[in-house]
C-alpha positions in Angstrom: -5.9 8.8 -12.0 -5.1 6.0 -14.5 -5.7 2.4 -13.7 -2.5 0.5 -14.7 -1.8 -3.2 -14.4 1.9 -4.1 -13.8 3.9 -7.1 -12.6 5.8 -6.4 -9.4 8.2 -8.7 -7.7 6.3 -9.8 -4.6 9.4 -10.1 -2.4 10.6 -6.6 -3.4 7.1 -5.2 -2.8 7.0 -6.8 0.7 10.4 -5.4 1.6 9.4 -2.0 0.3 6.2 -2.1 2.4 8.2 -3.0 5.5 10.8 -0.3 4.9 8.2 2.4 4.1 5.8 1.4 6.9 3.0 1.2 4.4 0.1 -1.2 4.5 -1.2 -1.4 1.0 0.4 -2.1 -2.3 -1.1 1.1 -3.8 0.3 3.2 -0.9 3.7 1.6 -1.3 3.9 2.2 -5.1 2.6 5.8 -4.7 5.3 6.6 -2.1 8.0 5.0 -4.3 7.0 7.1 -7.3 6.8 10.3 -5.2 10.2 9.5 -3.7 11.8 8.8 -7.1 10.5 12.1 -8.4 11.7 14.1 -5.4 15.2 12.5 -5.5 15.6 13.1 -9.2 14.5 16.8 -8.8 16.9 17.5 -5.9 20.0 18.3 -8.0 18.1 20.8 -10.1 16.6 22.5 -6.9 20.1 22.7 -5.4 21.5 24.3 -8.5 18.7 26.9 -8.5 19.5 27.8 -4.9 23.2 28.0 -5.5 22.8 30.2 -8.6 20.3 32.6 -6.9 21.4 36.2 -6.8 20.3 38.5 -4.0 19.6 42.2 -3.9 21.7 44.3 -1.4 18.5 44.8 0.6 18.1 41.1 1.0 21.7 40.5 2.0 21.6 43.3 4.6 18.3 42.2 6.0 18.2 41.8 9.8 18.7 38.3 11.2 16.7 36.7 13.9 18.4 34.5 16.4 16.6 31.3 17.4 15.3 31.2 21.0 17.7 29.7 23.6 17.1 26.0 24.2 17.0 24.5 27.7 19.5 21.6 28.2 18.1 18.2 27.5 17.4 16.0 30.5 19.9 13.3 31.3 19.0 9.6 30.7 18.8 8.8 34.5 16.2 11.5 35.1 18.5 13.9 36.9 18.7 17.5 35.6 
């Protein structure tokens, strides 16, 4: 990993730390870089998914239904 010295606006860094829930400057900057990379790569990933072509055996593959979910309990504790 490279050691880099940069000037960062203290107020923006403080706000970013609060929004991200990070405790160190390094953690905050690392998260910001990873997030930027992921966001910028998303359109390309979506395009790859959209343009994918499937073989007939993949299209006709059996599907699996998710298990039935029980109803969520009500807020007052009554079922």
